[in-house]
C-alpha positions, 0 to 999 in steps of 0.5 A: 690642513687639519692635523690627522688624529693620533691613534690610541686608546684610554687607560683610567682616563688617560690617553695612550698613544699607539706606538708610545713608550707608555703603550709599549709599558702597558703591553709588557705589563699585560704579558705578566711582568707586572711589578717590573713594568709598573716601576718601569712605567713610573720611572719612564712617566717621571723622565718625561715629566723632566723632559717636558720641564726642560723643553721650557728652556730649549732654544726656539730654533731647536723647539721649531725643529721638533714639529711637537703637537700644538696642545703641548706647545701651547702648554709650554707657552703658558708655563713660561708666562706663569710666575706663581709657584704652585701654578707653574708646578701644576702646569709642568704636571700637565706637560707631563701628561702631554708628553706621555702622549708622544711616540717614541720617535718624537720623545727621542727627537726631544732628547737629542735636541736637549743634548744638542743644547746642553753640548752647545753650552758646555763648548761655550763655556770651555771657549770662556775658560780658554779665553781666560787662559790665553789673556793671562799668558799673553800678558805674562809672556810676549812669546804667546802671541806666537802661539796665539797666531796659529789659532786665530791668524786672522787676529789684528795683531797690532790691536792685540799688542796695543791692548796687551801694553796698556793692560800691563800698565794699567795692572802696574797702576792697580797694584800701586792702588791695591797697596794704598788700600784703594778698590781695584777693578779690572781695566777696560784694556783687560776686558777688551783683550778677553773679548778679542780672544773669545772672538778668536776661539769662536767656530767658523760658520762653516762648522769646522774645528778651528779653535778646538786646539787653543788650550793644547797650543797654549802649552806648547812652543810655537815653530813659526818665526817669533813675533816682534816684542811688545816693547818694539812694536 
């Protein structure tokens, strides 16, 4: 089925969609607030071009939800294939021109999708940092296992204990190597502990907030019965 053409008009060779932010700015300018409208229009045009450039890094799942015009989607795909700096710059300018044709509801949807992706990236970074904090504490203190089990009770406790014991042995060997001037690298067990903890901090598929209190619980005592010491395992 053919796409219904967008209603609008042309100003100095540029198409303005009815109901778009650009349409509203031009109408405010006609009402007399010329200087302010010109400044706002320039800022808004720059903002739309920045949004268009950010769309190049938007995840495909979020991009598909936006139902953008096919011309804009084609322009985004073309920009991703361009490696020449000047060619890419011109293409991004063209994307900005297409962005100015969008109505305000679509622009808002773009902003929300970009914010959603940014929020997800921030949450991922936090989980990485929390996993490092938990690894440090678990390697330093047997009692940290109690607090960790409150965060991720599904953890394979025996496997985690084995990794911790091995990582401690490896750390002792690495300390000796460092004193003798040899190059030191983190052991396999050290890296595997991080992967296990990171997986334990991942939110469940139902979208609940499990794991969000990981950092707070890492700094307070556990009320559950203590886990067996690693040496007794």
